[in-house]
C-alpha positions in Angstrom: -129.9 168.5 19.7 -127.3 166.6 21.7 -127.2 162.8 21.9 -128.2 163.0 25.6 -131.3 165.0 24.7 -132.2 162.5 22.0 -131.9 159.6 24.5 -134.1 161.5 27.0 -136.9 161.9 24.4 -136.5 158.3 23.2 -136.8 157.0 26.8 -140.0 159.1 27.4 -141.5 157.6 24.2 -140.6 154.1 25.2 -142.2 154.6 28.7 -145.4 155.9 27.1 -145.4 152.8 24.8 -145.0 150.5 27.7 -147.9 152.2 29.5 -150.1 151.9 26.5 -149.6 148.1 26.7 -150.3 148.0 30.4 -153.5 150.1 29.9 -154.8 147.6 27.4 -154.5 144.6 29.6 -151.0 143.6 28.4 -151.8 143.5 24.7 -151.1 145.9 21.9 -149.5 146.7 18.6 -146.8 149.3 18.5 -146.5 151.0 15.1 -143.2 153.0 15.6 -140.6 154.2 13.1 -137.4 152.3 12.7 -134.8 153.8 14.9 -137.3 154.9 17.6 -136.1 152.2 20.0 -139.1 150.0 19.9 -137.1 146.8 20.4 -136.3 147.9 23.9 -140.0 148.2 24.8 -141.0 144.5 25.3 -137.8 144.1 27.3 -138.7 147.0 29.5 -142.2 145.4 29.9 -140.8 142.0 30.7 -138.4 143.4 33.3 -141.2 145.4 34.9 -143.4 142.4 35.1 -140.6 140.0 36.0 -142.6 138.2 38.7 -145.4 137.5 36.2 -143.5 137.0 33.0 -141.8 133.6 33.2 -142.2 132.2 29.7 -141.7 134.4 26.6 -142.1 133.4 23.0 -140.3 135.6 20.4 -141.7 135.5 16.9 -139.5 136.9 14.1 -139.4 136.7 10.3 -135.8 135.5 9.8 -133.3 133.0 11.3 -130.7 135.7 11.7 -133.1 137.8 13.9 -134.0 134.7 15.8 -130.4 133.6 16.5 -128.5 136.9 16.7 -130.4 140.1 16.5 -132.6 139.8 19.6 -129.9 138.2 21.7 -127.9 141.4 21.2 -130.9 143.5 22.3 -131.2 141.5 25.5 -127.5 141.9 26.2 -127.7 145.7 25.4 -130.5 146.2 27.9 -129.0 144.1 30.7 -131.7 141.4 30.4 -129.8 138.1 29.8 -131.5 136.6 32.8 -134.8 137.0 31.0 -133.3 135.8 27.7 -132.9 132.3 29.2 -136.8 132.1 29.3 -137.3 133.0 25.7 -138.5 130.5 23.1 -137.5 131.7 19.7 -139.5 130.9 16.6 -139.7 132.1 13.0 -143.1 133.0 11.7 -142.8 130.3 9.1 -142.8 127.5 11.7 -145.0 129.1 14.4 -148.2 127.4 13.3 -146.6 124.0 14.0 -146.1 124.7 17.7 -148.9 123.9 20.1 -149.5 123.2 23.8 -147.4 126.1 25.3 -148.4 128.2 28.3 -147.0 131.6 27.5 -146.8 134.7 29.6 -145.6 137.1 26.8 -145.4 136.8 23.1 -143.2 139.4 21.3 -144.0 139.7 17.6 -141.2 141.4 15.8 -141.8 142.9 12.3 -145.3 141.7 12.7 -146.3 143.0 9.3 -144.9 139.7 8.1 -147.5 137.6 9.8 -150.1 135.6 7.8 -153.4 134.1 8.8 -151.6 130.7 9.0 -148.8 132.0 11.2 -151.3 133.6 13.5 -153.0 130.3 14.3 -150.2 130.0 16.9 -152.5 131.8 19.2 -155.3 129.2 18.7 -153.0 126.3 19.5 -151.3 127.8 22.6 -152.4 129.5 25.8 -151.1 133.1 25.6 -151.6 136.0 28.1 -149.7 139.1 27.0 -148.8 140.1 23.5 -146.6 142.9 22.2 -146.4 143.3 18.4 -143.9 145.6 16.7 -143.8 147.1 13.3 -142.8 150.4 11.6 -146.0 150.3 9.5 -149.4 148.7 9.8 -150.6 147.2 6.4 -154.3 147.6 5.9 -155.1 143.8 6.3 -152.7 143.1 9.2 -155.2 143.4 12.1 -157.7 141.3 10.1 -155.2 138.6 9.4 -154.3 138.5 13.1 -158.0 138.3 14.1 -158.6 135.5 11.6 -155.6 133.7 13.0 -157.0 133.9 16.5 -155.5 137.1 18.1 -157.4 140.4 18.5 -155.0 143.3 18.7 -155.3 147.0 18.3 -152.6 149.7 17.8 -151.9 151.1 21.3 -149.1 153.4 20.4 -148.1 155.0 17.1 -145.1 157.1 16.0 -144.7 157.8 12.3 -141.4 158.2 10.5 -142.0 162.0 10.0 -143.0 162.4 13.7 -139.8 160.7 14.7 -137.8 163.0 12.5 -139.5 166.1 14.0 -138.9 164.9 17.5 -135.2 164.6 16.6 -134.3 161.1 17.5 -134.0 159.7 14.0 -132.1 161.5 11.3 -133.8 163.7 8.7 -133.8 162.4 5.1 -134.5 163.5 1.5 -135.9 161.5 -1.4 -135.0 162.0 -5.0 -137.3 160.5 -7.6 -135.1 159.7 -10.6 -137.2 159.3 -13.8 -136.1 157.2 -16.7 -137.8 156.2 -20.0 -138.5 152.8 -21.6 -136.2 152.3 -24.5 -138.0 152.6 -27.8 -135.0 152.2 -30.1 -132.8 149.2 -29.1 -134.3 145.7 -29.5 -132.9 144.0 -26.5 -135.9 142.1 -25.0 -136.2 138.5 -26.2 -139.8 137.5 -27.2 -141.6 134.9 -29.2 -141.0 131.2 -28.7 -138.3 128.6 -29.5 -139.5 128.1 -33.0 -139.9 131.8 -33.8 -137.8 133.9 -31.4 -137.4 137.7 -32.0 -136.3 140.8 -30.1 -138.2 143.9 -29.3 -137.7 147.2 -27.5 -138.5 147.7 -23.8 -141.5 149.9 -24.8 -142.9 147.3 -27.2 -142.5 144.6 -24.6 -144.2 146.7 -21.8 -147.1 147.6 -24.1 -147.6 144.0 -25.2 -147.8 142.8 -21.6 -150.0 145.6 -20.5 -152.4 145.1 -23.4 -152.7 141.4 -22.6 -153.5 142.2 -19.0 -156.2 144.7 -20.1 -157.8 142.0 -22.3 -157.8 139.4 -19.5 -159.3 141.9 -17.1 -162.1 142.7 -19.6 -162.9 139.0 -19.9 -162.9 138.5 -16.1 -159.7 136.5 -15.9 -157.9 138.4 -13.2 -157.8 135.3 -10.9 -156.3 133.1 -13.6 -152.8 131.7 -13.5 -152.1 133.3 -16.9 -153.1 136.8 -15.6 -150.8 136.4 -12.6 -148.0 135.2 -14.8 -148.3 138.3 -17.0 -148.4 140.6 -14.0 -145.2 139.0 -12.8 -143.6 139.4 -16.3 -144.5 143.1 -16.4 -143.2 143.7 -12.9 -139.9 142.0 -13.8 -139.7 144.0 -17.0 -139.9 147.2 -15.0 -137.5 146.1 -12.3 -134.8 145.0 -14.7 -134.8 147.9 -17.1 -131.2 148.4 -18.5 -131.6 152.2 -17.9 -132.2 151.6 -14.2 -129.2 149.3 -13.9 -127.0 151.9 -15.6 -128.3 154.8 -13.6 -127.7 152.9 -10.3 -124.1 152.0 -11.4 -123.5 155.7 -12.3 -125.0 156.9 -9.0 -122.8 154.5 -7.0 -119.7 155.7 -8.9 -120.4 159.3 -8.1 -120.7 158.8 -4.4 -118.0 159.7 -2.0 -115.8 156.7 -1.1 -117.0 156.8 2.5 -120.7 156.9 1.7 -122.2 153.7 3.0 -124.9 152.7 0.5 -127.6 150.1 0.1 -128.9 149.2 -3.3 -132.3 147.5 -3.5 -132.6 145.5 -6.8 -135.2 143.7 -8.7 -133.2 140.6 -9.8 -130.0 138.8 -8.8 -128.6 139.5 -12.3 -129.2 143.2 -11.8 -127.7 143.2 -8.3 -124.5 141.6 -9.7 -124.3 144.1 -12.5 -124.6 147.1 -10.2 -122.1 146.1 -7.5 -119.3 143.6 -6.8 -120.8 143.0 -3.4 -124.3 141.4 -3.3 -126.7 139.8 -0.8 -129.3 137.4 -2.2 -130.6 133.9 -1.8 -128.8 132.3 -4.8 -125.4 132.5 -3.1 -126.0 132.4 0.7 -122.4 131.7 1.7 -120.9 134.6 -0.2 -123.9 136.8 0.7 -123.2 136.3 4.4 -119.5 137.1 3.9 -120.4 140.3 2.0 -123.0 141.3 4.7 -120.4 140.8 7.5 -117.9 142.9 5.6 -120.5 145.6 5.2 -121.5 145.5 8.9 -117.9 145.7 9.9 -117.3 148.6 7.5 -114.7 146.7 5.4 -116.8 147.7 2.4 -119.2 150.6 1.9 -121.7 149.3 -0.6 -123.9 146.3 -1.0 -126.7 145.4 -3.5 -129.5 143.2 -2.3 -132.6 141.4 -3.7 -135.8 141.4 -1.5 -133.6 141.3 1.6 -132.2 143.8 4.1 -135.5 145.7 4.3 -135.7 144.9 7.9 -134.2 143.0 10.9 -130.5 143.6 10.3 -128.6 146.1 12.3 -126.7 148.0 9.6 -124.6 150.8 11.2 -124.0 154.3 9.9 -125.8 154.1 6.5 -125.8 157.2 4.4 -127.6 156.5 1.2 -130.0 154.1 -0.5 -130.7 153.5 -4.2 -134.1 151.8 -4.8 -134.2 150.1 -8.2 -137.0 147.8 -7.2 -140.1 149.7 -6.1 -143.5 148.4 -5.3 -146.8 149.8 -4.0 -146.2 148.9 -0.4 -145.6 151.9 1.8 -144.3 149.5 4.5 -141.5 148.4 2.3 -140.4 152.0 1.6 -140.7 152.9 5.2 -138.6 149.9 6.2 -135.9 150.8 3.6 -135.8 154.5 4.7 -135.6 153.2 8.3 -132.3 151.5 7.5 -130.7 154.9 6.9 -132.1 157.2 9.6 -130.5 155.9 12.8 -129.6 158.9 14.9 -126.1 160.4 14.3 -125.3 164.0 15.0 -125.5 166.1 11.8 -126.5 163.1 9.7 -128.9 163.6 6.7 -129.9 160.4 4.8 -130.5 160.4 1.0 -132.7 158.0 -0.9 -132.7 157.8 -4.7 -135.8 156.0 -6.1 -135.6 155.0 -9.8 -138.9 155.2 -11.7 -139.9 154.3 -15.3 -142.0 157.2 -16.6 -145.5 156.4 -18.0 -145.5 152.9 -16.5 -147.0 151.0 -13.6 -143.9 152.2 -11.7 -145.6 155.6 -11.2 -148.7 154.0 -9.8 -146.6 152.1 -7.3 -144.7 155.3 -6.4 -147.8 157.2 -5.7 -149.1 154.5 -3.3 -145.7 154.0 -1.6 -145.3 157.8 -1.0 -148.9 158.3 0.2 -148.0 159.2 3.8 -144.5 160.6 3.2 -143.9 164.3 3.7 -143.9 165.7 0.1 -141.7 168.6 1.1 -138.6 166.4 1.3 -139.0 165.0 -2.2 -137.0 166.2 -5.3 -137.3 165.1 -8.9 -134.6 164.4 -11.5 -134.8 163.2 -15.1 -132.1 161.0 -16.5 
């Protein structure tokens, strides 16, 4: 399929999405795969309704999206005259704004919204609403409703549908299995008075057994239970074997392969790659990200960031060291890699600890992913 043919199909999908909003009285949620061109849709709608859409509020999850990402989209689609009417807000501060009379609210990456953020709609007069996401979490529509806005999905395009239609790149997933170490005692345990070291397996079993006991005694809402859940999650994320496999995989890639590594901790990210993006060193992280975007470097490891919102050009591969049960996170990460390029095939390596909670998270995250594109490898 030529690039021209891809653009024709994408334009048709975008027009159908705009019509779905119009047919629902100017309100709707668009659940469309990353790379399908959904950012253009609210701009198309605003241009079409130019005489009626005077004031626009843009709600986004990050400052970078607020200050840079969407400005570039309005430039790209020749809509700078509309941009001057856009009030830009991050979700975190949206609930503090009141008294506005708004013709159109654009909710980007709306899966980030909370019930508190959504109270923006109770405090302001809003007519039309276009919400954008690649996935719809089960509780999203309920949170929006509790916050004061009743939306429904008016147009949906899944990741696999977008691949079949040809306007995002095909991809393959490799599940890389590793085992908990039952030999080397590297995990610090005990207390200040009586410290000792244990194996990864012994540590995992201890944490899991404590969680089972607290569950049995009805303590799942306790602070202690939540603390142990977090400890076990971090234990799985930061396995030495995962770190070593990720480093090995990076070393085996072609020099030109542009690769994102999603890590569980800052320490792990810094062990895996010289170039990192995380909250503990924002200045250097921005330098590294700019280098990556400008193709001065071809790898970057990140912690709980770069899932969404950033325009990262020509990615080839991803290594996911930190997995969770959220399909939306996996879809967002895959979406980073599948922007259309002629002949491009994206590859994702997901590292999973065998016989642990990792496998439960994996099953949930892959629930709606085409199983025919998944391979398995044991390290």
